[in-house]
N, C-alpha and C positions, 0 to 999 in steps of 0.2 A: 502483658500477654505473658506468656507464659516462658518460663527461660532453659538454658539447654537442659536443665540439669531435672526440668518437673519433668521430662517422658523420659523413659525407657529409649538407649541408642538398640535402633535395627542394627541386630546384624548380619556380617555379607550370605547370602546360604550363594547353594549351588543354579550357572543360570536358568531361567523357566522357558515356557515356550516365546519360540515368533510371535510377536504383532506387528499384523502389516497394516497400514494408511495412505491414506488417499491429500493431502494436503493442497487443490488448487490456488491456479493464478486468478484474476481478475481485470475485469474490463470496467475503468471508469466512463461510465457512459456523458456526464453530466456533473460537471464542481470543482474542477479547475485549481487547485491548490485552496481551499477552504474549509478544511477538515484543523487545521490549528488555528483558522482565526475563529473559530468556536462557531462552524459555520455547516452546510447538508450541502450535501453528494447524494448521486442515484446511481448503481453498481452491479455490479455481480460476477458471483465465481466462475469460473470457466472449468470443461473437459478438458485442461493443458495443466500438469502441475507433477506433485514431487510424490512418486510412489512412494514407500520407505517400507522398510524390515528392521525392526526392531528389537531388542536379546538386551537380557539383563544380563548384568559381566560383574565379578570380582572387583576390578581395580576399582577406580574411583577416580572414571576419568568419561570423556566422551568419545568413543571412536567412529571414525565416521570412515564411508570410502564410495566414490562416485563408479557404481554399475558399467556406466556408461562410459570414462575414459579409466579407467584403474586406476586415478588416484584416491590418495591414502591420508587422513592425517589421523589427530590426538588430540586433544588438552586434562589437561589436568580438570577436576571438578574441589578447584580453588577462590578466591578473591582474587588473586594478582594470577590467574592463568595463563601462560605464552600457548597458543599453538602451535602445533607443530607440525608441518607437512603446502600445500598446494592455496594459494591466496583465499577463497574464498572459504579455505576456516576463522579468518575475521571475527566473520561473522557465528560461528560456534563456538571461539572462544568468549564472544559477550553477552551468548546464553550461558557458559558455564562461571561469568564471571558471575553475570547478575543471581541466576539461580542460590550462590555459595555465598550472596551476602545474604540475599532475601529468608531462603529458607534455614535456620538453620538450629530448629526445633531436632532434630534428627543427621541420620551421616546420613549423604546421599549416598545412592547407589549407580554401581556407573552403569552406562550406555553404550552400546556397538550400536550402530545405526547404518542399515545399506540402502543406497539409492537409485534411481533414474529421475528421470525427469525431461521429459517435450516442451518443457519452455522457451524459449531466445533468451542467454543474457540477457543482462543489463538491454535490453527491450522495452520498458518499463512497461511491463507484466504481473511483477511484485515479483519477481522469482530469490528477490533477497528476505522479501516478507515472508515470501511464502519459506524459506528456506530457517528462517529467525523459526518462526511458530514449528516446522516442520519437529526441530532437536527442541525445545521446547518440551512438545508434545509428547517427546519420544522421554528425556527424563521426568515429562509428571508421569507418565503410564507405569514405570519403571516403581519407583520412591512414592509413588497414587497417592500426588502432592494437592490433593485436593484435601485429604485428612487432615491436614501439617496447620492447624490453629494459626497461620501464618496468612497460610490461604483463605480459611474461613473466613477471617478478622475482615478483608481486602477484595474477595474476590465472591461474590454469592451469584453471579451468574457469566452466561456467555458474552453478554456487551460491557460487562466490566475488566472481561480474563481479554477483550480486542482492546476496554483498552492499558492495560497493561503491557501488555505486549505491544503498545507504540511505544508506553517506557519503555519497555527493555529495549526496542529500536532506538531514540533517539536519546537515552541514557536516562530521562527528567524521573526521581521521586516519583513514585505513586504510593498513595494515603502511609501505610506506617512503611512502607517498603522503600528503602533509601534509595537512588541514584544512581548508577556506578554508567561511569562512560560509556557510549554506545557508543554507531559504528560512522558519527560524525555527521549525519543529517536533523534536519531542527523540523519535523515533519511533526502529521498526528498519524493518528488512530484507524485510517480511513482503511488502509487496504488488509488491513488487521480486520475489522470487520467485514468489510467483503469475503475476507477468505475463510473466516470462524462462523458469520454465523447470517450469514445469503443462502436461499433454497436454490436447487433446480428451478427450472421455468418461473423465474423469477426476477425482475429488478427492483429493491428496495432502498427507498433513502433511507438516509442516517444523518442524526444531527450529533454535533460532535462536543468534544471539551461538559460534560463527559460524552460518550457514544450512548447514541437513544434511536431507537427502532419508527419512525414514522412512521412510513408506508410501504407495503408490498406491493407491485404490479404484473398482472401479469402476464407474461412474457410470449405469446404467440407461438407455435409449436412454428406453423411457416414459415419466421422469420430466422435465420439468423448472423451471426458476426463473420464479416471476411478478415482476417484479420490479416496488414503489413507492419511486420517486422524489418524498418528500414532499413538497422545493421549499421546504420551512426546508430554506437551505445551512448547509454542513460547512466552512465557507472556512479550512484552518489556513492562511491568509493575515489575516484580518480576524476578531472577534470571541473566535470561538471560539478561536482561536490558546491567549490563555494559559488558558481553561482546558484543551486539552487538554492543555498542556506540565506543568499540574499535577498530573495523570495521571500524567504520567510523573516529574513530578522528584519526589513521593512513592518510588516506589522507586529513584533516584541517590545521595536525601541518608539511606535507607537503606544501599545500596551500602556508598558513601562511608565513612557512621560505621561502619561491621560492623571488627571488627577480626581480620583474617586476609586469606588471598589469594584467597578468591573470589570474585571480580566483579561474578554476577545474581545476581539474586536468587534465582532457581531454585536455582543453585547452595549459595547461602545456604541454603537448605529443603534442601538434599537430604544438606548436611554436618552441619546445626544438630537440624535435626523445626523445624515449625511451634512447636511450644510454648518451645520458646526463642528463638525470633525474635523470639513477642508478649512473650516476657520483657524483651526486649531493650530492644523500644523503649518499654516502660512504664520502663524500669529510665534511656533515655538521652535528653536532652536534645537535640530532633530540631526539624526547619524548620516542622515542620509538628502539626497536635495530635495527640495521641497514641491514640483512637479510630477518628480520618482513617487514619489508617496501617497502623494494624491492619485495618482492614476494609478498607485497597484490599492488601494480604499474601492476607488471610481472601479475599478475591477469588479473587487469581490466584493461589493452591491448591483451589479450588476446580473453575476452571477448568478448569488445565493441567494438574492432573493425577488426577480423580474425572471431569471430565465428558468429557473428550475421552479419556481412556483406556475409558469405554462404549461412548459415540460409535462409537467405531473399530471396537469387536469388533461389535459390530451391523451394519457398513456393510461391514466384511470378510467376513460370511457373505450381505448382501443384501438385509437386515433391515431397512431401509427404510421401513418403518409401524410403526416401537416408536421412533424419534431421536424423533420429540416431544416427549417429555419431557423428553430430555433439554432440547435448547432451547429452551422454556417457562423449562428452570429458567436455564441460562444470559441469560435475557432477564430476568429477577427480578434475577438476581445484580445484573448491570447498573444497573441502576436502585436500587437498593440500594447497593450499596457502591463503584461508579466515580461518578453522580450522574449519568449520561452519556447521558440521551436525557432527551425533551422530549415532552407532550402528544401528540404531531402521532404519533410514532413509536411512543408505548406502544397510541394509539387503534390504528395499523395493525396489529401485530404481533398483541396481541389481537382485533379482528374475523378478520384471518387466521384462523387456528383458530378463531373461532366459524363459517365459512365454509365449514370441512371442512377445511385446509390438512393435507397430510402435517405438516409445521413450517415454525415463521416464527419468525423473529427481525430486529433489526435488526442496525446490522453496519459496522464502517468503525469512523475516532475517535469520532464520537456527534456528540453536542450538534446532533443534525438528521440529512439526509443520508436515509439506503433501510432496510426495512425487506425484505429476499426471503422468499415464501412455497412451499414445494417443492408441486407440484401434479404431476398425473398433466397425458403432454400431453397425452389426452382433452377434461381438465376446465379446461384452463389460460384459451380464452378466455374459458368463460363466468365465469368464479368470478372474471378480470381482471377487466372487465363489474360483477360486483356487488361487487366487493373496492370497485372506482372510485368505485362508485354510493355506501355505508357509509362510505366516505371525504369526502369530497364534502357528503355529508350530516351531517357533525359537523364540518365546516371548508371551508365555502363558500367564505374566501377563498383556497383551494387549487389553487379549479380552474381556474386558471388557471396558477397556477405548478405541481405534479404532473405527475408520467409513469410509466404503468404501461406497463410492457412485457414480454415471455415470451426469456427468456435463455435461452444454452444454451451448456453449458461449449466451451472452446473452445482455442486456443493461437495463441504467434509466430507469425508467418510473414511 
């Protein structure tokens, strides 16, 4: 790779035109905690997200302004950058540090980013990943990062980019790019693939480690998601971080202890079989309790190999009316094996089904967050009212914190 002296430095120039982008949130339809295991999930982007305006600036920094709240922050484009401003600037700081370390063949120009968002925060709709993608997209746009030799050496398409964006968030290296500490969670690239590589009116099945597109399924215009943001925050940078990381670290512990070339839980199971994996756990001292490790493996096996395959067969032929039972089992498995559900998300899932939803499930990291209900477009308004009333009746304190809304499939624009 060329060194810094091999390419002439870009010289600062006057600010150019403002550009607009839409960075969507996402719904994980099925595939709970499978991406960092090298597994699969089925996801879609939605029509809520970040609307951003970007403009080059002369100073080498990222300047942010939240047009919804008036909050402002800034962070220099340097490897040891420290952000000034509100708490969400931690995500901007992560991007500033990583891009400064990974893209060195030319000086980076600064960017001003003004944004609005209609995604509930810490609600499992991937607002944090969307913010990271928005900031990276802004830096990339004003610097034409795709022309940097570092970029072309490591990133050839949108799926490579999704993998890299996941590594910005989790802090891991990617290709020849050095890792830089991320936001403190050890997830994969599911959210990033969903946000940048899905299309409107489509559900997409991705495999991970690395990201690959396995299948696209038509999502009928007659169906919509009604989303209930429970009001129980699933902050990846707060108290839930340790619980979230525990679910991930169990997998890392097993993979590290496994003797062989397999580097993901999926590849271990595919080469040795689930029974051999369970025998290995019982015979090997690991950092987590034996039964908890076995339950973690059983959850992944059921979700990744049984439920996703059956779900794919049904939606591939447009038979959405029969997916409800599969999604119910996915939800129960999360409650039993992942232990990442709360009373609120469990109630929301059960009540949605009792009220006639075609399917319903909590999604995202868990430990709070949101639940989706799949309904017809015609039924959605009344269903949403009844669902919210049921929730508020059971959890009155959630009245001022929860949010119920209809979401349609969308894409990055």
